[in-house]
N, C-alpha and C positions, 0 to 999 in steps of 0.2 A: 659517488659513480656519476659520471657526466656523459652527455649524449655521445661523445667521442668513443667511449669504451663500454656502452651498455650494449651488450650483444642481443638481450631480449628485445629490444626496440623493434616494432613492426615495420614491415616495408610499406609505406603508403603511397608508392608510385601508381597504384591503382586507382586512387582517388583523385586524380588530377580534374578539374573543371575544363570545360570548353571555353573558347575565346569569346568574350573579352574577360570572363568571369575568373580565368585562371589567374588574373593579376591580384585579385582581392585577397587581404588578410584582415584579422580582427584589428591589428595595430593600425592597418593603414586605414580602415573604415574610421576609426576613432580620429586619427589625424585629419582625414578629408572632412569629417563631421565639424571638427573645430575651425576649419578654415571656410567651409562653406555657409556655416550659420551665423547669424548675427552674433556679435559678442555677449550681448545680453539674453540670447534665448537659452531657456533653462532646459536642461537635460535631465537633471536628477533633484530630486526633493525628498529629504529625510521625512520620516513621521513627525508631525508635530511634537509628540509626546517622548520623543527618544529619550530626552534628558532623564525621564523617571524611570527607564529601565536599562540604560547602559551610562548613565552619568555624564553623557555628552550632549552639547548643544546639537539641535538639528541643523542640517547643512543644505545649502542650494546652490547647485553647481550649473554653470552655463556649460556648452559643449566645449568651449575653450579651456575653461578652468578644469573640466574633468580630464581632458588630454593632458593638460600641463601637469596635473597632480599624478597621472599615472605615469607619465615619464619621469617624474620626480620619484615615484615609487621604485621604478625600475633602476634608478641610481641608487636608491638605498640597498636594493637587492646586491647589486653589484659590489657596493662598499662593504657589505657584510659578507662578501666572499662567495656569494651564490652566482654561478655562471651559466652560460647558455648551455642547455642539454640537462641541466638539473631539473629536477621536480619538486613542487611546493605543495604541502597539504594546506588548503585554505578553509579555515573552520570560521565563518563569519556570519552574523545574522544579516537581516535585511536592512543594511545601511549602505550609505555611498560609499565607504571605504572598502566594502566587499567588491563592488564593480571596479574601483581604483585598483585594487590588488590584483584581480583577474586580468585586466587589461594590461596593467603595469609587468606582470609576470611576462605576458607573451611580448611585450615590447623588448624586454631583456632576453628573450628566447628561453626562458624557464616554463615548463608545463604547469599550469594551475591544476591541482587536483582537488575538486570540491566535495566535501562531505559535511552532513548536519552537524551543526554545533553541538546540538543536545544529544547526540550519541554516546553511548557508554566509553569508558577508557578502552575497554577490551577490543571494541569494535574498530575504535579510531587507530588504536596500535596495530592492529591487523592490516589497515588500509594503508597505514604509513610503511609497514614493512612490506606489504604486496609491491609496492611502487618504488621502494628504496628512496624515500623523500629525503632531500637534503635541507629541507626547511619547513618550518610550520608558521603560518601566518593567522594570527587569531585578534582576539579583543579581550579586555581584562574583566568585563562583566557583561552578563545578559540575564536580567531579573535576578533570579536566586542562583543562577549558574556561574561558574568561575572558570572561563574558557581558557585562560592563560594559565592557570594552574594545571588544568587538565593537560594542556600542552606540553607543560614542563614535566608532568609524570610521564607522558609518552616518550618525550626525547630522552629521558633517563634510562629506558629500556631499549628504544630503536637506535640501533649503532648507526645507521645511516644520517641521522639528522645531526646537522652542524650549527644550524641557527634556528632559535625560536624568538619570534618577534610579535609584537601586538601593539594594538591601538588602546588608549585608555589610560586611567589611572590606577596608582597603588599595584602596580604589577610585582609578580612574585620575583625573587632572586633568580637571576639566570635567564630571565626573559627581557630581551631588548625593546626598548619604547621605541615606537615609529613615531611619535609625536615630537614636536618641537625641534626638528632638525632644520638647519639653514643650508643655504646653498654651499657654504663653505664646508659643511659636513660630509657632503656627498662627493664620493669619487667614482663618476660614472664612467662606464667603458666608452671610449669615443670611437672605437672600432666595431661595433656591434654588427654582427653578420646579418645581412637581409634576411628577413623573414620569407621562407618558401612556402606555398600553399600545400605541398605535400607534407611538411614537416608535422611532427606529433603536437596537437594544440590543446587538447582537453583531456582529462581524465575524471570520471565518476566512478560511483561505486554502487554494488548491490550486495545484499546478504542472501544466500542460498544455503541449502544443506551441505553444499560442498566448501562452505565458508565465505569469506568476502571476495567478491570479483571485482576487479579494476577494468573498466570499460574505456578504451584509449580511442579518440577521434583526430584526424588531422584537421589542419585550418579548413581544407577544402570541404569537409564532411560538415563542419560547423557552419560554414558560410551556405552550404546547400540546404541545411535544416531550417536555418533563418529564412531564405529566400522561399522556401516551401510554404511556411507560415504566413509570410507577407503576402504571398500570392493568393492563399486562401482568404485572408483576413481583409485585404484592402484597407488597411488603416489609415485614416487621413492624417495629414500633417499637423492640423489643427485639433486633434482629437487626443488628448492626453490619455496615457495608460496608467491605471491604478494596479499596481503590482502586490499580490498578497503573498507571493512564494519567494523566498530568498534563494539564490543561485547555488543550490546543492545538486542539481540535477540537470541533465542536457536540456529538457523541457523548459525549464525556467531561465537557463542561460539563452537557448534560442529565441524563445518568445517574449522573456521579460528584460532582456538586456540587448542582445545583438540585433533582432528585428528593430527596435526603437532606435538603436544607434545609426542603423542602415537608412531608417526612414526620416530621421530628425525629428523623432517625437518625444515629448515631455514624459518622464515617468514619476509617478507619485509612490513612494514606498510606505507600505503599511508593515509596522513592526511585528513583534509577536502578536499573533492576531486575536483581537477582539472586535466585536461587532461595532462598538464605539469608535475604534480606530479606523476601521473601514469606512464608517460613516463620515468621519472628519475627511479622510482622504478622497472620498466622493465629491465631498462639498467643495474642496478647493480645487478640484479637477476640472471645473467649468462644465459645459454642456455636453450632454451625452458622452461620458468618457467611455474607453474601453476597460474591462476588467480581466485580469489574469488570475485565475484560481484553480485549484483542484476540483474535480467534478464532484467529490465527496462533500465539499463545503456547500453546495447548493441548497440543501435542505434547510441548513441553519441559516444561510442567508435570507431564505424566503420568511423564516419564521421570526428572525429578529430585526429585520430592516423594515421600517416604516414605509408604507406603500408609496407615499409621495417623495421619497428619498432613497428607494429602495432598488431592486432591480429592474424595475420599470423605467428608471431614470438612465439606464445604460444605454450606450450606443451599440456596443457588442459586446461579447465575451468569449475569451479564449479559455476553454475548459479542458484541463489537463487530466487525462484518464490512464488507467493501467488495467492489465487483464484481471478480470474478477469485478471489476468495478463498472456498474450499469449506469449510463448516463440517464439521469430522469427524464421519464417519459414528457414530463412538462416542458422539458427544455426545447422541445420542437414547437412549442406554442409560444414561446417567449417573443415579446414585440421588438426584439433586435436580431442580429446575426449571432449565431452561435458558431464558434470555430472550434472542432474538436482536435486535440493534439494528443495521439496515443502514444504512450510511452512504454515500450515493451521491456520494463523493468532494466532500463539503461541500455540495452542491446540496440536499439533502434528508436527513432520516432518516425510517425508517419500521421500525416494531417490529410484525411479523407475529405472528398468533396461532399459526401454525404453522411450525415450524422449516424454513426455506427451505435448498434445496440450492444455491442460487445465484441469479443475477440473474433467469433465466427464470421462477423462480416468483413474482416480485415484479411482473412486468408486469400493468399494468392499474390498476383504480380501487381506491383504498383509504378507508376512511372512519376518522374518529378512533375509537380504542377505548372512549373514554369518552363516554356519550351526552350531548347538550345542551352540548357546549362550544363547538361553532361555530354561528354563526348558521344558521338554516333556509335548506337549499340550498346552503350554502357547500362546494364539494368540498374535502376535506382535502388528498389527494395523487393524482396520476395519473402512473404511472411507463410510458414507453415506451422502445424500443430503436431506434435510428436504423440507417440502412444501413450506417454505419460501426461498427456494434456497441457504440456508446457510449450508455449510459443518459441518458434525459432526464426530467426532473421538471416537473410543472407543478400549480398549485392554491395552496391555502393554504400548506401547509408547505414549499413551494419557495423557496430564498432569492432575493434579486436578486443579480445578479452585476454586479460593476464590473471590466470587462475592461480598461478604460483610463481616464485621467482624464477625467471629464466624461461617461462612457459607461455607462449603466445599462441592462442588458438583463433581459429578463423570461423568458427560457428559455435553457437551455444544455444 
């Protein structure tokens, strides 16, 4: 099913940003970053221990390298028959190729749908079927996991999947390798339609008693989320970001990929989390790096990190929270800026000015932290709590929810 005949696709006309922000797209940001940053300025660095857990050497990509590889990946998709309007389930760990695949999808006009690589086959199959994914993009190995084999099993049951492709070695039969392609192997579409900010841009998932829900965001919503976090954070151009979260949700995408791309900041990736891998990333990130981490990780960090190289050495912290997750009281006393990003189970993101103690502090109406980003009178986000205690989100920043095939809901 392509974008031209998918009747269930939501209308994102309501999500246009104001001038001049309405000209921005993710692919456009990546292209601009490649042109505006020096050729050798690093954008992405893999975890130094990457070879131990996925068999591939760690990579280091400049902004120009990153965009070139993302554009090449877009050509690979097109060569494999994936077209603009299709959706691709992306199952990748915290490696450079994950970012390449996400941005490459958008360059080709394909919607990346992000799901945790360690999820069960049943959950991933449900996610795949919910969005009628045409492709699955993954990797061959992640420690003891074999994501490419899982993807093959999903594709055998999900009739929408036409292509399963993966990075890595010793891939199962039926899984196409994304490594080793030459320019001559790629038959890219020379007439890609220009990306519009109102277009469907990102899908993430949540599990509820109703089953797997798909949350759909436009390019405009993605840009607005990243601008909101950037406004609260004020990340310095020379301040590297250490990212412990792989892009399986909107918060990690906005704060850990899109914001650094927008600001021209280097990202140091931490693979499957261990305290030793985090220490290594912090050591090479330079003086006073920023850290992106779930708030639930903070107690472990405090216990496991040596004081001289631990949290006290940070310049700032972007702490991702969810309802029911209380941010440590000690966070208000940290000797660096703490920027909370509250994720309402993929329904919406909000980055409040004051550190919240929990969901109750977020109930009400929120304006965008950056002036003149939204059209005049456009409400950014309204959060309420239902009788069942579940948070509900409305307004510009709220995702559309695909609860079952052909059914898009405007509130959840």
